[in-house]
N, C-alpha and C positions, 0 to 999 in steps of 0.2 A: 593080164592088164596091169601093167605100171601103175605105181603109185600116181606119178607125175599126169599120167594120160587120163588117168579117173578124176585127178582135180580138175583138167581142163575139161573135160564131159562135162561135171557138174558146175563149172564156172560158164560153160556154153547153155546148160540148161537155166540157169540164172537169169542170164540175159536175154534168153529169147521169151522169159516171162517178165520181163520189163515192159510195164504197158504204154501204149503209143498212144498217139493222136487217131489212128484209125482203128484201134482196140476201143477206144471209149467210143469212140462214132459207132462202129457196130453193137455195142451195149446198149447204147442212147438209141438206135434203132429199133432193137430187141423190145426196148421198155417201152418205145412208140409204138410198135405194133400191138403190145399189151394194155396200150393206154394207161400206161402208169406215166403220165405228164412228170410227175415231181423227179423219179430218178431220172428219165429221159433228160430232162432239163439239166439235171446234175451232173450226167454223164458227156451230153454236148459241148457245156461250160468247160469242161475239163479237155474235153477234145480241140476247142477251138484255140484253148490257153498252148497246146501240145502243138497245135498246126493253124498258126491264127493267119497265115495267106491263104489256105483251103479255102476257096468259094464257097465249094458244095457243103463243107462241115458247117461252116457260119450260117449259111441259105438253112440246113436243117435246124439250126437253134434257132434261128428267127423265125421259122415256122412252128416249134416247139413253145415260143413265146405268143405266138398269135394262137395258139390253141389255149394256153394259161390265161386268155384276155391280156396280156401285157403290151397290148398294141404300139404303146409307144417306143419301148426295147426293140420290138420287132422290124419297127420303120427304119430304126437307125441302124440297125443291122443291114437291111434290104438297101440303105443309100450308102453304106459304108462297103457294100460289095461293088455296086454300079460306078462308085467315086474312086474305089483304090484296089481292088482285087480282080474283079472281071466284068467291063463294063455290058460285053458280050450276054450276058445273064438277065435277058431283056425280062423272063418272066419274073424278074421281081420287082417291076413296075406292075404285072397283075397284082402280085400278093400285097403290094404295099396300097393298093388301090381299094382290096379289101378290106385292110387295117382303116385307112383313113373312112371307110364306109362306117367300120365298126363302131369309129369316134366319135362321127357325126360329122365327117368334114367333107363332106359328099362334091365339094367343090375340087380337091385337091384327088379325091378317088376319081373323079370324072376325068381329072385330068392323066393320072397314070393309066387307068384303063384304056384310054385314048392314046397314050404314046405305047400300050403294050400291043395292042392292034396294027398301028402304023409301023410300027420295027417287026413286027411277026405275024403278019395277019391270017396265016395258016398255022400258027402254033397250037401247043398242046391244049394251052386256055383260051384260043379266041372265041370258043363257044360260050365259055363262062364268061368271058368278058364283056361279049355284046350283051351279054344278058344282065351284067351289071350295070351296064350305061343305062340300057332300058328300066330297070329299074331305081336309077336315081333320079329323085324328084327333082328338077331345077327351079321350079316353084317360076322363076321368071322368065316368060317368054322370050325376053329380048337381052338373055342371060349369054355373059360373053366371059369366058374362061381366064381371058387377059388379065382381068382384072383381079384375080385371085391368084394367078400363075403364080407356081412357085418358083422361075427364074427370077421375078420379079423380086420375089421376097431373098433369095440370095444375093441378089446384086443390091439391094438396099443395106442387107447385113453384112455385104462385104464394104460399103459405101460408108457406115456407121464404124465399123472396125477403123477403116482407114482413117477417118477423123478423130478415133482412141488415139491410135499411134502417130498421130502428129500432133497432137496438143489441142486439138478442138474440141474440148469436155462439152461444153453449152450445146453446140448444134451437132453433137452426136446424141446427146439425152435427147433434143428433140426428135431427131430421127428416129431412136430405138423406141422411145414412148409411143411414137407412132404405129412402130412394126409392132408393139404390144397388144396397141386398140383393135388392129387389124389381124394379128395372129396370137390371140392370149394364151396359147399352149407351145410356142415355139421358145425353148427356155432359154436357150444360148444369148436372147436379148435382153432377159433379165440377169444373166451373169454379167453383160455387157453395159447395162445400165450400173451395175453395181460399182464396176470396174472406174466408171466415170464419175461417180462421185468419190469412191475414193481416191483418184485422182485431182479432184477438184478441192480435198482437204475434209469431205463430207463423210469420214468413215460410219460413222451412227446410222447417219441413212442410209449408206452402203451395207451396212449387216442389217438395217430393217430391211432391205429389197430382197438380199439373200435369206433369209428367214420366211418371208413370204413365200419363195421360191419353194423353201424347202415344205412347208406347208403344202402346195399343190402338186409337187413332184418328188415328194420323201427320195433320198438318197440319190439325188441329180448329185454327182462325182463332182464337177466343174464348182456348185456350188460350194458343196463340202471342203473345198481346196479352197477356193477364194476365201473362205470364210477363215480358214487355217491360216492364211497369209495377213489378211485384217487383224486378227486376234495378235498372231508375230510382230506387227508393224505397232500397235496399241500396248506392246507389253503385258497383257494379259495371259500371264504364265499359264493359271487355273483352268482357263476354258480352252486354249489353244493345245495345254496336254491332254484333257479331257478327248477332242475334237481327233487329236491323231492318234493315241489310243485306238480309236476307234477305227480309224484309216488306216492302221496297221491291218485290224481282219479283212480288208477289203482286196477282193483279188478279181481286178477288173479284165476285161476278155476284150475289149478294143484297143489300140494301138495308142491312139490318140489318149485313152482315159491315163494308161500304164505312164505316156510320158507325163500328162499333168500330175500325176500321182509323184513319180519320181521326184520332180521339178518342186513340187511343196514340199517335201521331206529335206531337199536340199537347202531350202531357203529357210527352213523352219532350225536347221542344224542337224535332224536327222539323217547325217551321213550314210550311214552303213545299209537304211531303207531305201534311202536314195540310190545308191551304188547297186542295189539289189535288181531295182526294176527298171534304171537306166542300161547298165551293162547288159540285162536281159535283151533289151531291145536292142541293143547292138549287137549281139549273138546272133541274133535273129535274123539279121540284114539290114534292119533299119537304116535309112540314110537319113542320117539327122541337120538340122541346121545349125547356126551358129551357138545359137542358144544352150540347143542339147549337148555340144561337146561342151559347153562352159560349165553347165551343172554337173556332167559327168565328170569332166577334170576333176572339178572342186571336191566331189564327193569322194571322186579315188584319193584326191591328196590328203583330205581329212581322215580316209580310214586307213594310210600306213602304205597306199599301194603307190609309191612315188613315180616309178617306169610307168605305170599306165595311164598316171595322169600328166604326164609329159608327153605321152604318143596321143592320148586324147586332145590334148592343146596344142599338137602340130596340128593335126585333122583340123581343129580352128581358124588356127593360122593359113592354112590354106586357102581356107575361104576370106578371109579379113586378115591379110598381114598387120593390119593397123592394130591389132591387141597385142602385137609382141610389146612386153615391158609389164602386160597385167595380167600374168600368168597367178592363179591361184594362190602359190607359194608369195606372192607380190603381194596379196589383198588388204594385207594391213596398210599399206603404203598407198594403193589405191582409194580405200575407206578414208583415208586422211584426207587425199588429195581430192577427192568428191567432197567431201566434208569442208573444207577449207573452200571449194568452187562454189558450193552450194551457196554458204555463208557471203561470199562476195558476190554471186548475183542478186542475189536476196537483199543485200545491201544497196546496189545501183536502182532496182527495180522499184525499191521503196525512198527513193532520194525525191528529194525537193526540188531536185535541178531536171525539166525536161530532157536534156544530152544525157542524161547519166542515166536516165531511165531509157532512153532509145538503146545506148552501149549495152544496157543490162538485157536487153531483147536480144541484140545481136549474138550476146556472149549464150543465151537460152539455146540456139540455133547450134552454136559452136559445141554444146554440153555432152558428154557420153550420156550423164546421168541425167537428162531432160526430164524423164517423169517423175524423181526425185523433187526437183528443182518446183515442177509447177504442183506438184502435191502437197508441198510442203505447208505446214498451217500460217508461217511467215508471208505467203504468196498472195499478193493483192488478188481480190474479186476483179472478174475481167470487167463488170461494170465500172468499176473506179479508175479503171485507164481511160485516157484521152481517146478523143477518135484517131487522132493521129499514131496514137502508139497500141490501138486496136489494129487499125490498118498493117502497121507494120509487122505486128505479132501476129497477122495472118499469113503475111508474107515469110517468114519466119520458120513457123511451122507448116508450111506447106497448104494451106488452106484452100479447096475447091471454091473457093469465093474470091480468089485472088483477082480475077478477070473481072469481077463486079467494083469492088471494092478500089483497084489500082489498075483501071484500063490503061491509062498510060504509060503504067507501067514506070512511073517515077521512084515509087519506093523501090520495087526490082533493083534499078540502074542502080540507087542510094547505097541499097545494102550491098550491089556487088563491088562499089568502091570501098568500100567496108573491109569487104572482104579481098581486097587486092591490097591494101596496107596491114591486113593480118597477115596475110600471106607471105610478106616483104619484110616482117618482124618478128613472127612467131617465134617460139612462145612469146606470151607479153607479158615484158618487165613496167615495173609502174611508169617508166619514164615513156613507153611505148604506150600503156594504156591512156596517156595523156593527149598521146597524138591521134589515138582512136575518138575521146572526148570532144577535141578541137573539131574532128571530120563530124562528128555529128549536130555540133554547133553550128559548122557552115551549112550542112543538109538541111537543119530549122528553117534556117536564115531563105536558102534558097526557096523552099516551100512555100514561105510568106511571100514571098515575088514572083512565085511561076517559073521556077528554073526546071528546067528538063533533064541536065545532066546528061546530056548525051554523049560527050565522049568521056569514056570511063575512066579508061588510062590515063589520060589529060589530065583529068580533076584528081587522078590519087598523085601522080607526080607533083601537080603546083600545091596539094596539100602539104606533100612531105616537105617539097621547096621550102615553103613558107614557116612549116614549122620548124625547122634547123634554123631557121634567119630568124625567127622570133625568140629562138630558145641562145641566139649568140652562137650558133655553130659556122663553120664555112660550108657551104656546099656550094660545086659550080651547077650552073643550070646544063652546062651539058651533062656531067656525072649523074642529076637527077631525070632528065629526058630519057638519057640511056638505060637508065634502071627502070623505067616503064616504057619503055618501048615506044617512045614519041619522039617528034623534034622540038629541037630548042623553040623554034618560033612558034610551035604549036603549046611547049609548056608557058611561053611569056601570055599567048592569049590566054590561057587559062590562070595566071597566077592573075593577070588584070580582072577576069570575071572574077574570081572570090574577091579578091577589094572591093569590087564596083557593087557587091553583096552589100556588103558592111558601110559603104557610103550614102545608100538610099537611104 
């Protein structure tokens, strides 16, 4: 045998001994059969890391968690299987029912046992599921599961998340605290409460919530990551470094945990660690959102992987072309623009003049860094806003209360007119900002007199014409009408309408 052929054989032998997910899975099953749960868990965790999309391996790890009395972790994995890996594995409902019963959550146990029997009435665990239902003491004869249904929990959690995303932090807090009262061990609600306080500028209160959560559920990764972000924004370097050093040792199994960890490292400037986790997900075939590609591109750029950074940013642009020009290599410029924008908007929000405050609220709706603005220490408390400002803020932040606070859509139409003017003159130069202020002066006057602002384009055309005229600039009514898709006669009508508002 030649030296080369011998070398190839040795290399082949080496490669054949590189452990795979299946290898660790089999080792885990062997340990499980020997009732060595510690080793079984260790091997199965490694198997899931290597084969994160294999529902059978994930299910076996969840079963190991159950045997180790780590019921909450088991439930999370079973839910992950049903939601993302293989919805047809309905036996996960039965396994979840057992875990909920062990935790004393008999209503949820009842629900999942029933779901299993409904989806697979002759399944392998049908007799056990029926026996579990029989054993569950519902106590109240008139019990109806719908009041405790997991679907309701998910819907309310999604509603609260939407409130957070749209800036309705006080309403989100109210809904989330109600969820915690009803579901005291639904940990994600605590994390979202902390985020709501953080966005309201109450960082210390947000940190207290996370500390409470970590006392009840030690090792909660989302809480640890959120805590790191809060320390980062507080410039508490000592606590941040201590926490990040601990997070470096974490080896999360779930995909969303790996994403959270990678994004947290990116926010905190630990770019090598961020790139490790985010690029790992990318290689596994993870289909990320805009934020994922932003953090991945940022981490790649700061670790010297310029070509990869450009490639990841291109994938982001395919999802959102408006991000062009905000590449990580331009981030210093972006930060400067955002900082200036934040200060400008805060100046308007805190103005003595109502039109300027309404203009500031309008600008919040346009801002790409909206959360930075509303969570800024100088942002007014919501109870300091007037009723008019609160209604307009609810509209700009796309609140679900819009139909209640603005049933006639007067604020919606006033906002649309502002948007038409903005689109006509963007980006706003100082002179054009004066036009916007003039519009909000007109809008306030109209509100006081019951104006409905029905023809939005005509109002915008009339406002533009009068603004030019007021500043001594010549513009024909025909040109103004054409620019806003309206007729000259309609333009004249609304010019007179605006003038009338200030004569009453």
